[in-house]
C-alpha positions in Angstrom: 60.0 152.6 29.2 63.4 151.2 30.5 63.4 147.4 30.8 65.3 145.9 33.7 67.6 143.0 33.1 66.2 139.6 34.0 67.2 138.4 37.5 69.8 135.7 37.4 68.5 132.2 38.3 69.5 131.3 41.8 70.6 127.7 42.6 69.8 126.1 45.9 72.8 125.5 48.2 73.4 123.9 51.6 73.2 120.3 53.0 69.4 120.1 52.4 69.9 121.1 48.7 72.6 118.5 48.4 70.4 115.8 49.7 67.6 116.9 47.3 70.0 116.8 44.3 71.0 113.3 45.2 67.3 112.3 45.2 66.9 114.0 41.8 69.9 112.1 40.6 68.5 108.8 41.8 65.2 109.4 40.0 67.1 110.5 36.8 69.1 107.3 37.0 66.0 105.1 36.9 64.6 107.1 33.9 68.0 107.0 32.1 68.0 103.2 32.3 64.3 102.8 31.4 64.0 105.5 28.6 67.6 106.2 27.6 69.7 109.2 28.6 68.9 111.3 25.6 65.2 110.5 25.6 64.8 111.7 29.2 64.1 115.4 29.8 63.9 117.5 32.9 60.0 117.4 32.8 60.0 113.6 33.0 62.4 113.7 35.9 60.3 116.3 37.7 57.1 114.2 37.1 58.8 111.1 38.5 59.6 113.1 41.7 56.1 114.6 42.0 57.5 118.2 41.6 57.1 120.9 39.1 59.7 121.6 36.4 60.2 125.0 37.9 61.0 123.5 41.3 63.4 121.1 39.7 65.2 123.9 38.0 65.8 125.6 41.4 68.1 122.7 42.3 69.6 122.0 38.8 69.1 124.7 36.2 69.4 122.4 33.2 69.9 118.8 32.1 73.5 119.7 31.3 73.9 120.8 34.9 72.4 117.5 36.1 74.9 115.6 33.9 77.8 117.7 35.3 76.6 117.1 38.9 76.5 113.4 38.3 80.1 113.4 36.9 81.4 115.5 39.8 79.8 113.1 42.3 81.2 110.1 40.5 84.7 111.4 40.0 84.8 112.5 43.7 84.1 108.9 44.7 86.6 107.5 42.3 89.4 109.8 43.3 88.8 108.9 47.0 88.9 105.2 46.0 92.2 105.7 44.1 93.8 107.6 47.0 92.8 104.9 49.5 94.0 102.0 47.3 97.3 103.7 46.6 97.9 104.1 50.3 97.3 100.4 51.0 100.4 98.2 51.9 99.0 95.3 49.8 100.7 94.0 46.6 100.2 96.0 43.4 98.0 93.3 41.9 95.8 93.1 45.0 95.5 96.9 45.1 94.5 96.9 41.4 91.9 94.3 42.1 90.5 96.5 44.9 90.4 99.5 42.6 88.6 97.5 39.8 85.9 96.2 42.2 85.5 99.6 43.8 85.2 101.4 40.4 82.4 99.1 39.2 80.6 99.5 42.5 80.9 103.3 42.5 79.6 103.6 39.0 76.7 101.1 39.3 75.7 101.2 43.0 77.2 104.0 45.1 76.5 106.9 42.7 73.1 107.0 41.0 72.9 108.2 37.5 76.4 107.1 36.5 75.1 106.4 33.0 75.8 110.1 32.5 79.5 109.5 33.5 80.4 108.9 29.9 78.7 112.1 28.5 81.6 114.5 29.0 80.8 116.6 26.0 77.2 117.1 27.2 78.1 119.1 30.3 78.2 123.0 30.2 81.4 124.2 28.5 82.4 126.2 31.5 82.5 123.1 33.8 84.1 120.8 31.3 87.8 121.6 31.8 87.6 120.9 35.6 85.9 117.5 34.9 88.4 116.6 32.2 91.3 117.5 34.6 89.8 115.3 37.3 89.3 112.4 34.9 93.0 112.7 33.8 94.0 112.7 37.5 92.1 109.4 38.0 93.6 107.9 34.8 97.1 108.9 36.0 96.4 107.1 39.4 95.5 103.9 37.6 98.5 104.2 35.3 100.9 104.8 38.2 99.5 101.7 40.0 100.2 99.6 37.0 103.7 101.0 36.8 104.3 100.1 40.4 103.3 96.5 39.6 105.7 96.5 36.6 108.6 97.9 38.7 107.9 95.2 41.4 108.0 92.4 38.8 104.4 91.5 39.4 103.1 92.8 36.1 104.8 92.1 32.8 106.5 95.0 31.0 103.9 96.7 28.9 102.6 100.2 27.9 101.1 101.3 31.2 99.1 104.1 29.7 97.5 101.8 27.1 96.8 99.2 29.8 95.2 101.8 32.0 93.0 103.1 29.1 91.9 99.6 28.2 91.1 98.8 31.8 89.1 102.0 32.3 87.2 101.5 29.0 86.0 98.1 30.1 85.0 99.3 33.6 83.2 102.5 32.4 81.2 100.6 29.9 79.5 98.5 32.6 77.1 101.5 33.1 75.6 100.6 29.7 74.5 97.1 30.5 74.5 96.6 34.3 71.1 96.0 35.8 70.6 96.7 39.5 68.1 93.9 39.8 70.2 91.5 37.7 71.7 88.2 38.6 74.9 89.7 40.1 75.5 92.7 42.3 77.9 95.5 41.2 80.5 94.2 43.7 80.3 90.7 42.3 80.7 92.0 38.7 83.6 94.0 39.9 85.3 91.0 41.4 84.9 89.0 38.2 86.2 91.8 36.1 89.2 92.1 38.5 90.0 88.5 38.0 89.8 88.8 34.2 91.7 92.0 33.8 94.5 91.6 36.4 95.4 88.1 35.1 96.1 89.7 31.7 98.8 91.9 33.3 100.6 89.4 35.5 104.2 88.5 34.7 103.6 85.0 36.1 100.6 82.9 37.1 101.7 83.3 40.7 101.9 87.0 41.7 103.8 86.2 44.9 106.8 85.3 42.7 108.7 88.0 40.9 109.2 87.7 37.2 112.5 86.0 36.3 112.5 83.6 39.3 111.6 80.0 39.0 110.7 77.8 42.0 111.8 74.8 40.0 115.3 76.1 39.4 118.2 74.3 41.1 121.1 75.8 43.0 122.8 76.8 39.8 119.8 78.7 38.5 118.7 76.1 35.9 115.6 74.1 36.2 116.2 70.8 37.9 115.7 67.6 35.9 113.0 65.3 37.2 114.5 62.3 38.9 112.1 59.9 37.2 111.5 60.1 33.5 108.3 58.9 31.8 109.0 55.6 30.0 108.2 55.6 26.3 105.3 53.4 25.4 106.4 50.1 23.9 110.0 50.5 25.0 111.6 47.3 26.4 112.4 47.4 30.1 115.9 46.7 31.4 114.8 43.2 32.5 114.2 42.2 28.8 110.6 41.4 29.2 108.1 43.2 27.0 105.9 45.7 28.8 102.4 44.5 29.9 99.6 46.1 28.0 97.2 48.0 30.2 93.5 47.2 29.9 91.7 50.1 28.2 88.6 51.5 29.8 85.5 52.7 27.9 86.9 56.1 27.3 90.2 54.8 25.9 92.2 55.6 29.0 
């Protein structure tokens, strides 16, 4: 008897299927945090949603496809963020702050399941090149923003690619420890990260001043000498009388 080839598995499409996939991703995200990404299977995700495994496979044929879907959603949000930040008229350091805060928010609040964002090698091989290309596009956007800051004299001269990779490494790792019900929101964590990371790039403590300029410099470009110098302790004043000793307080001041 001639055996017919198995029918290919059909995957749901359309707006309703997209909404259902996001619901699946949200449930998977909770389980990833509770049980760990590698300890969570499709059956556990289906049970959490009150659906059969076969019904779940209709929307996402495998766990690898679920991870790929998560990464596609996350990268889409991040690339939109980078495009909007790059188009802003704000200073480079301000735009980098906006990007950092937005990046942490996208990974930990906007896109459920972002714990899977780091698992590039777990996605189906056929989908991996596209994801890697999009990742590199986002990395390039961050690097170019840092280079704009260097060219403007806002950031100090440094290896922009290394700086971008260090920054992204710190931001991406937040998915490993961030807790949605924790003490700080994703946006608050993003703002604190922005303060920490951008300060390390600045050419001067005041980003409104370009590197190489000094507000204390006089007309000739050299720093002006203070008009009043501090008198050395114990030195005899010009009137010939010894200096009066100050009474010391309890803390020695």
